[in-house]
C-alpha positions as CSV (number, residue, x, y, z in Angstrom):
1,X,-6.2,-124.6,-213.4
2,X,-3.1,-125.4,-212.9
3,X,-2.8,-128.8,-215.9
4,X,-5.2,-129.9,-218.0
5,X,-4.7,-133.9,-217.7
6,X,-8.7,-134.9,-217.3
7,X,-11.9,-133.1,-216.5
8,X,-11.5,-133.4,-213.4
9,X,-9.0,-130.7,-213.3
10,X,-11.2,-128.7,-214.4
11,X,-12.2,-126.9,-210.7
12,X,-15.5,-125.4,-212.5
13,X,-16.9,-127.2,-216.0
14,X,-19.6,-125.1,-216.7
15,X,-17.8,-121.9,-216.1
16,X,-15.3,-123.4,-218.7
17,X,-18.3,-123.8,-221.2
18,X,-19.2,-120.7,-220.8
19,X,-15.6,-118.8,-221.4
20,X,-15.9,-121.4,-224.5
21,X,-19.0,-119.6,-225.6
22,X,-17.5,-116.3,-224.9
23,X,-14.7,-117.4,-227.4
24,X,-16.7,-118.7,-229.8
25,X,-18.6,-115.5,-229.9
26,X,-15.3,-112.9,-230.2
27,X,-12.0,-115.2,-230.1
28,X,-10.1,-112.2,-229.9
29,X,-11.2,-110.7,-227.0
30,X,-8.2,-112.2,-225.1
31,X,-5.5,-111.4,-227.5
32,X,-3.0,-110.0,-225.0
33,X,-3.5,-112.5,-222.3
34,X,-0.7,-114.8,-224.3
35,X,1.4,-112.1,-225.4
36,X,5.1,-113.2,-225.2
37,X,4.0,-117.1,-223.9
38,X,4.7,-119.9,-225.9
39,X,2.4,-123.0,-226.1
40,X,5.2,-126.3,-226.9
41,X,3.2,-129.5,-228.9
42,X,4.6,-132.7,-228.8
43,X,2.8,-135.5,-230.7
44,X,3.5,-139.2,-230.0
45,X,0.9,-139.8,-233.1
46,X,-0.8,-138.2,-235.2
47,X,-3.4,-135.6,-235.2
48,X,-5.6,-133.4,-237.2
49,X,-7.9,-131.8,-235.0
50,X,-6.1,-131.5,-231.8
51,X,-3.2,-130.4,-233.4
52,X,-5.0,-127.5,-235.4
53,X,-7.5,-126.4,-233.4
54,X,-5.4,-126.0,-230.3
55,X,-2.7,-124.2,-232.3
56,X,-5.5,-121.3,-233.4
57,X,-6.8,-121.4,-230.1
58,X,-3.5,-120.2,-228.7
59,X,-3.0,-118.1,-231.9
60,X,-6.4,-116.6,-230.8
61,X,-4.9,-115.5,-227.4
62,X,-1.6,-113.9,-228.6
63,X,0.7,-117.2,-227.9
64,X,3.6,-118.5,-230.2
65,X,3.3,-122.0,-230.6
66,X,5.6,-125.0,-231.4
67,X,4.6,-128.0,-232.3
68,X,6.9,-131.2,-233.3
69,X,6.6,-134.7,-232.9
70,X,8.8,-137.6,-231.2
71,X,10.5,-138.6,-234.7
72,X,11.8,-135.1,-234.5
73,X,14.0,-135.8,-231.0
74,X,15.8,-138.4,-228.9
75,X,14.0,-141.4,-228.4
76,X,12.8,-140.2,-224.6
77,X,13.0,-143.1,-221.6
78,X,10.6,-142.9,-219.2
79,X,11.9,-145.8,-216.4
80,X,13.5,-144.8,-212.9
81,X,17.1,-145.8,-212.8
82,X,16.8,-147.0,-216.4
83,X,20.9,-148.2,-217.6
84,X,20.3,-146.6,-221.0
85,X,22.2,-148.3,-223.2
86,X,20.0,-149.2,-226.0
87,X,17.7,-146.9,-228.6
88,X,16.9,-144.5,-225.9
89,X,18.8,-141.5,-226.1
90,X,17.6,-139.0,-223.7
91,X,15.6,-139.1,-220.6
92,X,12.5,-137.7,-219.9
93,X,14.2,-136.0,-216.7
94,X,15.9,-133.5,-218.8
95,X,13.4,-133.2,-221.8
96,X,10.8,-132.2,-219.1
97,X,13.6,-129.9,-217.7
98,X,14.4,-128.7,-221.0
99,X,11.0,-128.0,-222.6
100,X,10.3,-125.9,-219.5
101,X,12.7,-123.6,-220.1
102,X,11.6,-122.9,-223.9
103,X,7.6,-122.8,-223.3
104,X,5.4,-122.2,-220.9
105,X,2.5,-124.7,-221.3
106,X,3.5,-128.1,-223.1
107,X,0.7,-130.2,-224.6
108,X,1.3,-134.2,-225.1
109,X,-0.4,-136.3,-227.0
110,X,0.2,-140.0,-226.8
111,X,-1.9,-143.1,-227.5
112,X,-1.6,-146.4,-225.9
113,X,0.0,-149.8,-226.5
114,X,-3.5,-151.8,-226.2
115,X,-0.7,-154.7,-225.0
116,X,-0.2,-154.1,-221.2
117,X,-3.3,-152.8,-219.5
118,X,-1.5,-152.1,-216.3
119,X,1.1,-150.3,-218.3
120,X,-1.0,-148.2,-220.5
121,X,-3.4,-147.4,-217.7
122,X,-0.2,-146.1,-215.6
123,X,0.0,-143.6,-218.3
124,X,4.2,-143.3,-218.0
125,X,4.2,-140.8,-221.0
126,X,1.5,-138.3,-219.7
127,X,2.3,-139.0,-215.8
128,X,6.2,-138.6,-216.5
129,X,5.7,-135.3,-218.1
130,X,4.0,-134.6,-215.2
131,X,6.4,-135.1,-212.9
132,X,9.0,-133.5,-213.9
133,X,7.6,-130.2,-215.9
134,X,7.5,-127.4,-214.1
135,X,5.5,-125.4,-216.4
136,X,1.4,-126.3,-216.8
137,X,1.1,-129.6,-219.2
138,X,-2.1,-130.2,-221.1
139,X,-3.8,-133.8,-221.8
140,X,-3.9,-134.1,-225.7
141,X,-5.1,-137.4,-226.0
142,X,-3.2,-139.7,-223.6
143,X,-4.0,-143.8,-223.3
144,X,-7.0,-143.5,-221.5
145,X,-8.2,-139.8,-221.6
146,X,-9.2,-137.1,-224.0
147,X,-10.2,-134.5,-222.6
148,X,-10.2,-131.8,-225.2
149,X,-11.9,-133.6,-227.0
150,X,-15.2,-134.4,-224.3
151,X,-14.9,-130.7,-223.2
152,X,-15.7,-129.5,-226.8
153,X,-18.7,-132.6,-226.9
154,X,-20.0,-131.2,-223.9
155,X,-20.1,-127.8,-225.3
156,X,-21.8,-129.1,-228.8
157,X,-24.3,-130.8,-226.1
158,X,-25.2,-127.0,-224.6
159,X,-25.4,-125.9,-227.6
160,X,-27.8,-127.6,-229.2
161,X,-29.9,-129.4,-226.2
162,X,-33.9,-128.8,-225.9
163,X,-33.9,-130.0,-222.4
164,X,-32.8,-129.8,-218.9
165,X,-31.1,-132.7,-218.7
166,X,-31.1,-134.9,-222.0
167,X,-30.9,-137.9,-222.9
168,X,-27.2,-139.3,-224.7
169,X,-26.3,-142.2,-226.0
170,X,-22.6,-143.4,-225.7
171,X,-23.3,-146.4,-228.9
172,X,-20.2,-148.7,-229.6
173,X,-19.6,-149.3,-233.6
174,X,-18.0,-151.2,-235.9
175,X,-14.3,-150.7,-236.9
176,X,-11.8,-152.6,-239.0
177,X,-9.1,-152.4,-235.9
178,X,-8.5,-152.0,-232.5
179,X,-9.3,-148.4,-230.9
180,X,-8.3,-146.8,-227.5
181,X,-11.1,-146.3,-224.9
182,X,-9.8,-143.1,-224.3
183,X,-12.4,-141.1,-226.2
184,X,-15.3,-143.1,-225.0
185,X,-13.6,-142.8,-221.2
186,X,-13.5,-139.1,-221.4
187,X,-16.9,-138.8,-223.2
188,X,-18.8,-140.5,-220.3
189,X,-16.5,-139.3,-217.1
190,X,-17.3,-135.9,-219.0
191,X,-21.3,-136.6,-219.4
192,X,-21.3,-137.6,-216.2
193,X,-19.7,-134.9,-214.6
194,X,-22.1,-132.5,-216.7
195,X,-24.7,-134.4,-214.6
196,X,-26.2,-135.6,-218.1
197,X,-28.4,-138.2,-218.5
198,X,-25.9,-141.5,-219.8
199,X,-27.0,-145.0,-221.3
200,X,-23.4,-146.4,-223.0
201,X,-24.6,-149.7,-225.3
202,X,-21.8,-151.9,-226.7
203,X,-22.1,-156.1,-227.3
204,X,-21.4,-157.9,-224.6
205,X,-17.9,-158.4,-223.4
206,X,-16.7,-154.9,-224.2
207,X,-17.0,-153.4,-221.2
208,X,-15.5,-150.6,-220.6
209,X,-13.2,-149.3,-217.3
210,X,-15.9,-148.7,-214.3
211,X,-13.9,-146.5,-212.9
212,X,-15.3,-143.9,-216.1
213,X,-18.5,-145.3,-216.3
214,X,-20.4,-145.5,-213.0
215,X,-23.5,-143.8,-212.9
216,X,-24.3,-144.8,-216.4
217,X,-27.3,-146.9,-217.7
218,X,-25.2,-149.7,-219.6
219,X,-27.5,-152.0,-221.8
220,X,-26.5,-154.2,-224.7
221,X,-29.6,-153.8,-226.6
222,X,-28.4,-151.0,-229.1
223,X,-32.2,-150.1,-230.6
224,X,-33.5,-150.1,-226.8
225,X,-30.9,-147.4,-226.0
226,X,-31.5,-145.6,-228.8
227,X,-35.2,-144.8,-228.1
228,X,-36.4,-141.3,-227.0
229,X,-32.4,-140.2,-227.2
230,X,-31.7,-136.7,-227.9
231,X,-28.1,-137.1,-228.6
232,X,-26.4,-140.8,-230.1
233,X,-22.2,-140.7,-229.7
234,X,-20.5,-143.4,-232.1
235,X,-17.1,-144.5,-231.1
236,X,-15.8,-147.7,-231.6
237,X,-12.9,-149.2,-228.6
238,X,-11.4,-152.5,-227.9
239,X,-12.1,-154.4,-224.9
240,X,-10.9,-153.9,-221.2
241,X,-11.7,-156.9,-219.7
242,X,-9.2,-158.7,-222.3
243,X,-7.4,-155.9,-223.1
244,X,-6.6,-154.3,-226.5
245,X,-8.7,-156.6,-228.4
246,X,-11.0,-156.0,-231.1
247,X,-13.5,-157.6,-232.8
248,X,-14.9,-157.7,-237.0
249,X,-18.1,-159.4,-235.6
250,X,-20.8,-157.1,-234.5
251,X,-21.1,-155.2,-238.1
252,X,-25.3,-154.7,-237.6
253,X,-23.9,-152.0,-234.6
254,X,-23.4,-149.7,-237.5
255,X,-25.4,-146.4,-237.3
256,X,-27.8,-145.8,-239.9
257,X,-31.2,-144.1,-240.5
258,X,-33.3,-146.7,-239.2
259,X,-32.2,-146.5,-236.0
260,X,-31.8,-142.9,-235.7
261,X,-35.8,-143.0,-236.0
262,X,-35.3,-144.3,-232.8
263,X,-34.3,-141.6,-231.1
264,X,-36.2,-138.4,-230.4
265,X,-34.9,-136.4,-233.6
266,X,-31.5,-137.1,-231.7
267,X,-28.2,-135.0,-232.9
268,X,-25.4,-137.7,-234.3
269,X,-21.9,-137.0,-232.6
270,X,-18.4,-138.6,-233.3
271,X,-15.0,-137.9,-232.5
272,X,-13.6,-137.8,-235.9
273,X,-11.9,-139.2,-237.9
274,X,-14.8,-141.3,-238.9
275,X,-15.3,-144.4,-241.3
276,X,-18.4,-143.9,-243.4
277,X,-20.4,-146.7,-243.6
278,X,-18.3,-148.6,-241.4
279,X,-19.3,-146.9,-238.1
280,X,-22.3,-145.3,-239.5
281,X,-24.7,-145.0,-243.0
282,X,-23.9,-141.7,-245.3
283,X,-27.0,-141.1,-244.8
284,X,-26.8,-140.1,-241.2
285,X,-23.6,-138.6,-241.8
286,X,-24.6,-136.4,-244.4
287,X,-28.1,-135.6,-242.7
288,X,-28.6,-132.4,-240.8
289,X,-29.0,-134.6,-237.6
290,X,-25.2,-134.9,-237.5
291,X,-23.3,-131.6,-235.8
292,X,-19.6,-133.8,-236.6
293,X,-19.0,-130.6,-238.0
294,X,-19.9,-128.5,-235.1
295,X,-18.2,-130.7,-232.7
296,X,-14.5,-130.1,-234.8
297,X,-15.2,-126.5,-234.7
298,X,-15.9,-126.1,-230.7
299,X,-12.2,-128.0,-230.7
300,X,-10.6,-124.3,-231.1
301,X,-12.4,-122.5,-228.3
302,X,-12.9,-125.3,-225.1
303,X,-9.3,-125.9,-226.1
304,X,-9.2,-122.0,-225.9
305,X,-10.2,-122.1,-222.6
306,X,-8.3,-124.2,-221.1
307,X,-5.3,-122.3,-222.4
308,X,-6.6,-119.3,-220.8
309,X,-7.3,-120.6,-217.6
310,X,-3.8,-122.4,-217.6
311,X,-2.1,-118.7,-218.4
312,X,-3.9,-117.1,-215.2
313,X,-2.6,-120.0,-212.9
314,X,-0.1,-118.5,-210.8
315,X,-1.0,-114.4,-211.4
């Protein structure tokens, strides 16, 4: 595996999950693999789970880690042929070239602006680094994808599933502000790639890009979607069609205990952070049905599996 920008970069998704499960049982089994190697983590946006889980994963492999934010560096210019007479002081060409000599793997996290769909979905930051780096690149979340999160989600489902093909429901949930589509995009594409029975439910007008959802059952009836579900994954996202627009309506889409009773003793999932009693009721989040902390723990071991495969590249 040369880079990890999306689930599609994994040659074998199940083998990656299997490796993550090995690391969960024995985190230090490959402690020598990353000796004398350095992981760089560049954050254009805030992070808790992604930053810490990836750092711990790297340390488990014996790597050194350098984490920094774009506020600690020069403003970067990504445009080709740019006349750099404004606030951007360094071009991605030089920045990526320098980083390629300083670290062995680079992780980058960058959110969308949610103003220009074509621009966001062209992934200017991630693709800018990809074009000019000479080392492996890891997507720590981008404008359209969050593959490390969806990989941990899949691992959690594999650990808990009771049937060969569980019914998994991705449900839109309310939120006080418009959020990116990266988590639901990645979750949908990961579930479909893994051959899981996926249902996506949301209010009308909040469809995701069909590039990520083709093959899923899509319904606007949330209660109908919950019936017989083995896993319920709640997440807010803004409109793809009317790009970036959120909604203060549909507060009745919050996941509560009554809705969870429609499921097949379903497990509740969320990527965190989560707005209590907005996205999900306390009675669900604090119940044994909630596996959000298990998902968060699994972020370590799926990141470790990804880094391990990237360290193998070129050997």
